[in-house]
C-alpha positions as CSV (number, residue, x, y, z in Angstrom):
1,X,109.3,76.1,123.8
2,X,111.2,76.1,120.5
3,X,109.4,77.7,117.5
4,X,111.0,77.5,114.1
5,X,111.5,80.9,112.6
6,X,109.4,81.7,109.6
7,X,111.0,82.0,106.2
8,X,111.4,85.7,105.5
9,X,112.5,85.4,101.9
10,X,110.4,87.3,99.4
11,X,111.9,85.8,96.3
12,X,112.3,82.1,95.1
13,X,115.8,80.7,95.4
14,X,117.6,78.9,92.6
15,X,120.4,76.4,93.2
16,X,123.7,76.9,91.5
17,X,125.0,73.6,90.1
18,X,127.8,74.6,87.7
19,X,131.0,76.3,88.4
20,X,130.6,79.6,90.3
21,X,132.5,81.9,92.5
22,X,131.9,85.0,94.7
23,X,134.4,87.5,95.9
24,X,133.4,89.6,98.9
25,X,134.9,93.1,99.4
26,X,136.3,94.7,101.6
27,X,137.1,91.4,103.5
28,X,138.5,89.7,100.4
29,X,136.8,86.4,101.1
30,X,136.7,84.2,98.0
31,X,134.2,81.4,97.7
32,X,134.0,78.8,94.9
33,X,130.7,77.4,96.4
34,X,127.8,79.7,95.5
35,X,124.8,77.7,96.9
36,X,121.8,79.6,95.6
37,X,120.7,83.0,94.3
38,X,117.5,85.0,94.2
39,X,116.5,88.5,93.4
40,X,116.9,89.2,97.1
41,X,120.4,87.8,97.7
42,X,122.7,84.8,97.7
43,X,124.0,82.1,99.9
44,X,127.5,80.7,99.7
45,X,130.0,78.7,101.8
46,X,133.6,79.5,102.3
47,X,136.7,78.3,104.1
48,X,138.3,81.1,106.1
49,X,139.2,81.8,109.7
50,X,137.7,85.3,109.5
51,X,134.0,85.8,109.4
52,X,131.6,88.4,108.2
53,X,129.6,90.5,110.7
54,X,125.8,90.6,110.4
55,X,124.6,93.8,108.9
56,X,128.1,94.5,107.5
57,X,127.9,96.1,104.1
58,X,129.9,94.4,101.4
59,X,130.3,94.4,97.6
60,X,130.0,91.1,95.7
61,X,131.6,90.1,92.5
62,X,129.8,86.9,91.3
63,X,130.8,84.7,88.5
64,X,128.4,81.9,87.4
65,X,129.5,79.9,84.4
66,X,130.3,82.7,81.9
67,X,128.2,85.5,83.5
68,X,129.9,88.0,85.8
69,X,127.9,90.3,88.1
70,X,130.2,93.0,89.5
71,X,130.0,95.4,92.5
72,X,126.7,94.1,93.8
73,X,125.9,96.0,97.0
74,X,124.8,93.8,99.8
75,X,124.4,93.4,103.5
76,X,125.4,90.3,105.5
77,X,122.3,88.6,106.8
78,X,124.0,85.6,108.4
79,X,127.4,84.0,108.7
80,X,127.6,80.7,110.6
81,X,130.1,77.9,111.3
82,X,129.4,74.6,109.7
83,X,130.5,71.9,112.0
84,X,132.9,69.5,110.4
85,X,135.9,67.8,112.1
86,X,138.0,67.8,108.9
87,X,137.8,71.4,107.8
88,X,136.8,75.0,108.8
89,X,133.8,76.1,106.8
90,X,131.3,78.9,107.1
91,X,127.9,79.5,105.4
92,X,127.0,83.1,104.6
93,X,123.7,84.7,103.4
94,X,123.7,88.2,102.0
95,X,120.8,90.5,101.0
96,X,121.2,92.7,98.0
97,X,120.8,96.5,98.7
98,X,120.5,99.4,96.3
99,X,121.0,97.5,93.0
100,X,121.1,99.6,90.0
101,X,118.6,98.9,87.2
102,X,121.4,97.3,85.1
103,X,122.4,95.1,88.0
104,X,118.8,94.0,88.6
105,X,118.4,93.2,84.9
106,X,121.6,91.1,84.8
107,X,120.5,89.3,87.9
108,X,117.1,88.6,86.5
109,X,118.6,87.2,83.3
110,X,120.8,84.9,85.3
111,X,117.8,83.7,87.3
112,X,115.7,83.2,84.2
113,X,118.5,81.0,82.8
114,X,118.7,79.0,86.0
115,X,114.9,78.6,86.1
116,X,114.8,77.4,82.5
117,X,117.6,74.8,83.2
118,X,115.6,73.6,86.3
119,X,112.5,72.9,84.1
120,X,114.5,70.8,81.6
121,X,115.1,67.2,82.5
122,X,118.7,66.3,83.2
123,X,120.2,63.7,80.9
124,X,122.2,61.0,82.4
C-alpha cells in the first residue's frame, strides 16, 4: 500500500520569483532557476547530464536579485530527473549545514524580504 511520505521540513519555504542563480561546488553546476528557499535549505532545477549524489556535501553561492550569499555549506537531500521530452532537467534539494552566524543572518534577511513581498498584493 502506498503511503505518502510526511513533509520533514522544519522551516517555511518561500518562492523565488525574480532573477536568481545558484552555483554548486565542487561539481560546478550552475542553475538560473532557484525554486524556493528556507532557513533549512533550497530547491532549484538545472540542466546538466551530471547529477549530485544524495548526502554529498557541497558549497553554494546564491544570487537573488542583488543579494549574494556565498560559500553556504550544504548537503544534497535529493536530485531527481524531471521527465520532459524536449530537454534534460533535474530538480535538486539541498539542506544547509553548519552555517556561520553571519550566513544565517544574511539568509534570514533574504527570507524576511521574500516574506514581505509575499504579503503585498501584486499590481497588474
